[in-house]
C-alpha positions as CSV (number, residue, x, y, z in Angstrom):
1,M,-39.2,-37.5,50.5
2,P,-39.9,-33.7,50.9
3,E,-36.7,-33.6,53.1
4,D,-34.7,-35.3,50.3
5,N,-36.0,-32.9,47.7
6,N,-35.1,-29.9,49.9
7,L,-31.6,-31.4,50.4
8,N,-31.1,-31.8,46.7
9,Q,-32.2,-28.3,46.0
10,Q,-29.8,-27.0,48.6
11,V,-27.0,-28.9,47.0
12,I,-27.8,-27.7,43.5
13,A,-28.1,-24.1,44.8
14,Q,-24.7,-24.4,46.5
15,Q,-23.2,-25.7,43.3
16,I,-24.7,-22.9,41.3
17,Y,-23.4,-20.4,43.8
18,Q,-20.0,-21.9,43.8
19,R,-19.8,-21.9,40.0
20,N,-21.0,-18.3,39.7
21,R,-18.4,-17.3,42.3
22,E,-15.7,-19.1,40.3
23,L,-16.8,-17.3,37.1
24,L,-16.8,-14.0,38.8
25,Q,-13.3,-14.6,40.1
26,E,-12.2,-15.6,36.6
27,R,-13.7,-12.4,35.2
28,R,-12.1,-10.3,37.8
29,H,-8.8,-11.9,37.2
30,A,-9.1,-11.4,33.4
31,E,-10.1,-7.7,34.0
32,E,-7.1,-7.3,36.2
33,L,-4.8,-8.7,33.5
34,L,-6.4,-6.5,30.9
35,F,-6.2,-3.5,33.2
36,N,-2.4,-3.7,33.2
37,V,-1.6,-4.5,29.6
38,S,0.1,-1.8,27.5
39,E,-2.6,-1.8,24.7
40,G,-5.8,0.1,25.2
41,V,-8.6,-2.4,25.7
42,F,-12.4,-2.0,26.1
43,A,-15.5,-4.1,25.7
44,V,-19.1,-3.3,24.7
45,D,-22.3,-5.2,25.0
46,K,-24.9,-5.6,22.2
47,D,-26.3,-2.1,23.0
48,Y,-22.7,-0.7,22.5
49,K,-22.5,0.2,26.2
50,I,-19.0,0.0,27.6
51,T,-18.6,-2.9,30.1
52,L,-14.8,-2.8,30.5
53,L,-12.1,-0.2,29.9
54,N,-8.5,-0.8,31.0
55,N,-5.9,1.5,32.5
56,S,-3.9,2.0,29.3
57,L,-7.0,3.3,27.5
58,N,-7.9,5.6,30.4
59,K,-4.4,7.2,30.1
60,M,-4.7,7.5,26.3
61,L,-8.1,9.2,26.6
62,D,-6.9,11.1,29.7
63,I,-10.2,10.4,31.6
64,P,-10.7,9.4,35.2
65,E,-10.8,5.7,36.0
66,G,-14.4,4.2,35.9
67,T,-16.1,7.2,34.3
68,A,-16.5,5.4,30.9
69,L,-18.3,2.3,32.2
70,G,-21.9,2.1,31.2
71,K,-21.6,4.9,28.6
72,H,-22.3,4.5,24.9
73,I,-19.2,3.8,22.7
74,D,-19.9,7.0,20.7
75,D,-19.7,9.1,23.8
76,V,-16.2,7.9,24.8
77,I,-14.3,6.5,21.8
78,K,-13.7,9.0,19.0
79,L,-11.7,7.7,16.0
80,E,-10.8,9.5,12.8
81,T,-8.8,9.1,9.6
82,E,-5.8,11.4,9.0
83,K,-8.0,13.6,6.9
84,G,-10.4,14.0,9.9
85,T,-13.2,11.7,8.7
86,P,-14.9,10.0,11.6
87,I,-14.6,6.2,11.9
88,D,-17.6,4.3,13.1
89,I,-16.4,1.0,14.5
90,K,-19.8,-0.3,15.6
91,P,-20.4,-2.1,12.3
92,Y,-17.2,-4.1,12.9
93,C,-18.3,-5.4,16.2
94,F,-20.0,-8.9,16.6
95,L,-19.0,-10.0,13.1
96,P,-17.9,-13.6,12.5
97,P,-14.2,-14.0,13.4
98,Q,-13.2,-14.6,9.7
99,K,-14.7,-11.3,8.7
100,M,-13.3,-9.1,11.5
101,P,-11.0,-6.5,10.1
102,I,-7.9,-4.8,11.4
103,L,-8.1,-1.0,11.0
104,N,-4.8,0.7,10.3
105,D,-3.9,4.4,10.4
106,A,-6.8,5.4,12.7
107,I,-6.4,8.3,15.1
108,L,-7.8,8.1,18.6
109,K,-8.9,11.5,19.9
110,G,-8.0,12.1,23.5
111,T,-8.7,14.9,25.9
112,S,-5.2,16.3,25.8
113,S,-3.5,14.4,22.9
114,D,-4.2,12.2,20.0
115,H,-2.8,8.7,19.3
116,Y,-2.3,6.7,16.0
117,V,-3.7,3.3,16.7
118,K,-4.3,-0.1,15.1
119,V,-7.8,-1.5,16.0
120,F,-8.4,-5.2,16.5
121,F,-11.8,-6.9,17.2
122,S,-12.9,-10.1,18.9
123,N,-16.0,-11.5,20.4
124,I,-16.5,-12.9,24.0
125,K,-19.3,-15.3,24.9
126,S,-20.5,-16.0,28.4
127,E,-20.0,-19.7,29.4
128,N,-23.5,-20.0,30.9
129,D,-25.3,-17.7,28.5
130,E,-24.3,-17.8,24.8
131,N,-26.7,-14.9,24.1
132,N,-24.7,-12.7,26.4
133,L,-22.1,-11.6,23.8
134,E,-19.6,-8.8,24.2
135,C,-17.1,-7.3,21.7
136,L,-13.6,-6.8,22.8
137,I,-11.7,-4.0,21.0
138,T,-8.0,-3.6,21.3
139,L,-6.3,-0.3,20.4
140,S,-2.5,-0.8,19.8
141,D,-0.7,2.6,20.1
142,V,1.6,3.1,17.1
143,T,2.1,6.8,17.5
144,Q,5.8,6.7,17.9
145,E,6.3,4.4,14.8
146,T,4.0,6.6,12.7
147,M,5.8,9.8,13.8
148,L,9.2,8.3,12.9
149,D,7.9,7.3,9.5
150,Q,6.5,10.8,8.9
151,A,9.8,12.4,9.9
152,K,11.6,10.0,7.6
153,D,9.3,10.8,4.7
154,E,9.6,14.6,5.3
155,F,13.4,14.2,5.3
156,L,13.4,12.3,2.1
157,S,11.1,14.8,0.5
158,L,13.3,17.8,1.6
159,A,16.5,16.0,0.6
160,S,15.1,15.1,-2.8
161,H,14.1,18.7,-3.5
162,Q,17.6,20.0,-2.5
163,L,19.3,17.4,-4.6
164,K,17.3,17.8,-7.8
165,T,18.6,21.2,-8.9
166,P,22.4,20.4,-8.6
167,L,22.0,17.0,-10.3
168,T,20.2,18.6,-13.2
169,I,23.1,21.1,-13.6
170,I,25.6,18.2,-13.4
171,K,23.6,16.3,-16.1
172,S,23.7,19.4,-18.4
173,F,27.5,19.7,-18.1
174,L,28.0,15.9,-18.6
175,W,25.8,16.2,-21.8
176,M,28.2,18.9,-23.1
177,L,31.2,16.7,-22.3
178,Q,29.5,13.7,-24.1
179,H,28.9,15.8,-27.1
180,E,32.5,17.1,-27.0
181,K,31.5,20.8,-26.7
182,G,34.7,21.5,-24.8
183,G,37.0,19.6,-27.1
184,D,37.7,16.0,-28.2
185,L,37.7,13.2,-25.7
186,T,39.8,10.0,-25.6
187,E,38.0,6.7,-25.6
188,K,38.7,6.2,-21.9
189,Q,37.4,9.8,-21.1
190,K,34.2,9.0,-23.0
191,Y,33.8,5.8,-21.0
192,Y,34.1,7.7,-17.7
193,V,31.7,10.5,-18.8
194,D,29.1,8.0,-20.1
195,N,29.2,6.2,-16.8
196,A,28.8,9.4,-14.9
197,A,26.0,10.6,-17.1
198,N,24.1,7.2,-16.7
199,N,24.4,7.2,-13.0
200,T,23.3,10.9,-12.8
201,E,20.3,10.0,-14.9
202,N,19.5,7.1,-12.5
203,M,19.8,9.4,-9.5
204,I,17.5,12.0,-11.0
205,T,14.9,9.2,-11.8
206,L,15.2,8.0,-8.2
207,I,14.7,11.5,-6.8
208,N,11.6,12.0,-9.0
209,D,10.2,8.7,-7.8
210,M,10.8,9.8,-4.2
211,L,9.1,13.1,-4.8
212,N,6.1,11.4,-6.3
213,I,5.8,9.1,-3.3
214,A,6.2,12.1,-0.9
215,R,3.4,14.0,-2.8
216,L,1.2,10.9,-2.7
217,E,1.7,10.2,1.1
218,Q,1.1,13.9,1.9
219,G,-2.1,14.0,-0.2
220,K,-0.5,16.4,-2.7
221,L,-0.4,14.1,-5.8
222,R,-2.7,15.4,-8.4
223,F,-4.1,13.7,-11.6
224,D,-5.0,15.6,-14.7
225,I,-7.4,13.0,-16.1
226,K,-9.1,13.8,-19.4
227,P,-10.1,12.0,-22.7
228,G,-7.4,11.4,-25.3
229,K,-6.4,9.2,-28.2
230,I,-4.5,6.4,-26.6
231,V,-2.6,5.1,-29.6
232,P,-0.8,8.4,-30.5
233,S,0.0,8.9,-26.8
234,L,1.6,5.5,-26.5
235,Q,3.6,5.9,-29.7
236,E,5.0,9.2,-28.5
237,A,5.8,7.7,-25.1
238,L,7.7,4.8,-26.7
239,T,9.8,6.9,-29.0
240,G,13.4,5.9,-28.9
241,F,12.9,2.5,-27.2
242,D,13.4,0.7,-30.5
243,L,16.9,2.2,-30.7
244,K,17.7,1.3,-27.2
245,A,16.6,-2.3,-27.9
246,K,18.7,-2.4,-31.0
247,E,21.8,-1.4,-29.0
248,K,21.2,-4.5,-26.9
249,N,20.4,-6.8,-29.9
250,V,16.9,-7.3,-28.5
251,G,13.8,-7.2,-30.7
252,F,11.2,-4.5,-30.0
253,E,7.6,-4.4,-31.4
254,I,4.5,-2.3,-30.7
255,D,1.2,-4.1,-31.5
256,I,-1.6,-1.7,-31.9
257,T,-3.7,-3.8,-34.3
258,R,-6.1,-5.0,-31.7
259,I,-7.9,-1.7,-31.0
260,P,-9.2,1.1,-33.3
261,L,-6.5,3.7,-33.9
262,D,-8.9,6.5,-32.9
263,L,-10.0,5.0,-29.6
264,D,-10.5,7.5,-26.8
265,A,-9.4,6.6,-23.3
266,Y,-9.6,8.5,-20.0
267,Y,-6.2,9.1,-18.5
268,D,-3.4,11.5,-17.3
269,E,-1.1,11.6,-20.3
270,E,2.1,12.4,-18.3
271,K,1.5,9.7,-15.7
272,L,0.6,7.1,-18.3
273,R,3.8,8.0,-20.2
274,E,5.8,7.4,-16.9
275,C,4.1,4.1,-16.3
276,I,4.8,2.8,-19.8
277,C,8.4,4.0,-19.9
278,N,9.0,2.4,-16.5
279,L,7.6,-1.0,-17.6
280,V,9.5,-1.0,-20.9
281,S,12.7,0.2,-19.3
282,N,12.5,-2.7,-16.8
283,A,11.9,-5.1,-19.7
284,L,15.0,-3.7,-21.4
285,K,17.2,-4.0,-18.3
286,F,16.4,-7.6,-17.6
287,T,16.2,-9.0,-21.1
288,V,19.5,-10.2,-22.4
289,E,18.2,-11.8,-25.6
290,G,14.9,-12.3,-27.4
291,E,12.3,-9.6,-27.8
292,I,10.1,-7.1,-26.0
293,K,6.5,-6.6,-27.2
294,V,4.1,-3.8,-26.2
295,I,0.5,-5.0,-26.9
296,V,-2.5,-2.6,-26.7
297,E,-5.9,-4.4,-26.7
298,D,-9.6,-4.1,-25.8
299,A,-10.5,-5.3,-22.2
300,D,-14.3,-4.7,-21.9
301,N,-14.6,-1.2,-20.5
302,H,-10.9,-0.7,-20.4
303,V,-7.8,-0.5,-22.6
304,K,-5.2,-3.0,-21.6
305,I,-1.5,-2.3,-22.2
306,S,0.9,-5.2,-21.8
307,V,4.7,-5.3,-21.9
308,T,6.0,-8.8,-22.6
309,D,9.6,-9.8,-22.5
310,T,11.8,-12.9,-22.7
311,G,13.9,-11.9,-19.7
312,V,14.9,-13.4,-16.4
313,G,11.3,-14.0,-15.2
314,I,9.9,-13.9,-11.6
315,S,9.9,-16.7,-9.1
316,N,6.6,-17.7,-7.5
317,E,7.7,-16.9,-4.0
318,D,8.7,-13.4,-5.0
319,G,5.6,-12.5,-7.0
320,N,3.6,-11.2,-4.1
321,R,6.4,-8.6,-3.3
322,L,6.0,-6.8,-6.6
323,F,4.3,-3.3,-6.8
324,K,5.3,-2.7,-3.1
325,K,7.4,0.3,-2.0
326,F,11.1,-0.3,-1.6
327,S,10.6,-4.0,-2.3
328,Q,13.8,-5.7,-3.4
329,I,13.2,-9.1,-5.1
330,E,15.8,-11.8,-4.6
331,R,16.6,-14.2,-7.4
332,S,14.2,-12.7,-9.9
333,Y,13.0,-9.6,-11.8
334,T,15.0,-7.0,-10.0
335,N,18.1,-9.2,-9.5
336,S,19.5,-8.9,-13.0
337,H,23.3,-9.1,-13.3
338,T,23.2,-5.9,-15.3
339,K,21.4,-3.5,-13.0
340,G,19.6,-3.5,-9.7
341,G,16.4,-1.7,-8.8
342,T,15.3,0.8,-6.2
343,G,12.0,-0.9,-5.5
344,L,10.1,2.3,-6.3
345,G,9.3,2.0,-10.0
346,L,6.6,-0.7,-10.0
347,Y,5.1,0.8,-6.8
348,I,4.6,4.2,-8.7
349,V,3.2,2.4,-11.7
350,K,0.6,0.8,-9.4
351,I,-0.2,4.2,-7.7
352,F,-0.5,6.0,-11.0
353,A,-2.7,3.3,-12.7
354,E,-5.1,3.1,-9.8
355,G,-5.2,6.9,-9.6
356,M,-6.4,6.8,-13.2
357,N,-9.2,4.3,-12.2
358,G,-7.2,1.4,-13.7
359,S,-5.3,-1.6,-12.4
360,V,-2.0,-3.4,-12.7
361,G,-0.7,-7.0,-12.7
362,Y,1.8,-9.4,-14.1
363,I,2.2,-12.9,-15.5
364,S,5.3,-15.1,-15.3
365,N,5.9,-18.8,-15.3
366,G,9.0,-18.6,-13.1
367,L,12.6,-17.9,-13.5
368,S,14.1,-17.8,-17.0
369,S,10.6,-17.8,-18.6
370,G,10.1,-14.1,-19.3
371,S,7.4,-11.8,-17.8
372,T,4.4,-9.8,-18.8
373,F,3.5,-6.7,-16.9
374,W,0.2,-5.0,-17.7
375,L,-2.0,-2.0,-16.7
376,T,-5.5,-0.9,-17.7
377,I,-7.1,2.5,-18.1
378,P,-10.8,3.2,-18.7
379,K,-12.3,3.8,-22.1
380,Y,-13.7,7.3,-22.4
381,V,-16.9,6.1,-24.0
382,Q,-17.8,4.0,-21.0
383,L,-17.4,6.9,-18.6
384,H,-19.0,9.4,-21.0
385,N,-22.2,7.4,-21.2
386,I,-22.8,7.1,-17.4
């Protein structure tokens, strides 16, 4: 019997040895694959000590192979935002898979150069020891794409600045022609001048939108937020829209009965005016018949401003593309037969509203059912009492 027990123990020991050898070979094979992938990859244990770091990441960091193994993550991996704020990725390790984020626009600091990266996280469990958990972090180098985007944005900003002055001069001369300062015009000449003036105005609006986006993305967009009477500000911003609506045989109404006329809100008056004008202009463009209503109402600690129209509406599949830069919506709100859109207006409304500590949104029951676009801004009383 003792001989049988010894034999069984030897067999079991041999099986354990063989399995451990297979697992080691599998790990070495996996490490070899990771070593040669183009993304930077490294792993840490529960003490945040580096257990694996591949060749691509060695090159990105410009450090000798093998020197990072066993070191603490903070001594090797330095990540920052574009503003230079350090990013600590340790809290993102070992989270449940559904809670693991993807970090965009991070900068990996290397010895000789920096890299824009996207950061992905995943957990690895050992087959024979579930407590032996490692976090695998992948750094996808997006430097080239980011630099191209920055170059494009810089070009658009420069081109916009250069175009704005001559277009403003053209607009002035077209205004003089429209008002017949140089003599009477025929009906056909008036038609040509009016079209030229409208398109010039559209181009100036587009350039202003592009400049606002450039300032935002370069961190140069500033808000002058202060308390003010919201009703007079809205009434001033909406001056003239009733006449524009009348020209299209569309009804226009401003409902200010749902809040006190002397209510103070906290906002940037110029940017709020641009938001409201943008929403009402959109409603006018895409409403052929019916009415447009601007409603101002109380929304707890905020003032809610809604622009409701009876226009072409928004399809369900296109709704999630609203408020995004350069989004062009097929078959819906920006696909009117009268005028197209640049895809910048609603994006700027969102940026401005959020910059004033508010929010934006929309409601539509689908195509041909009209739309309601709304934004909120904080009441001054609520902020004043904090």
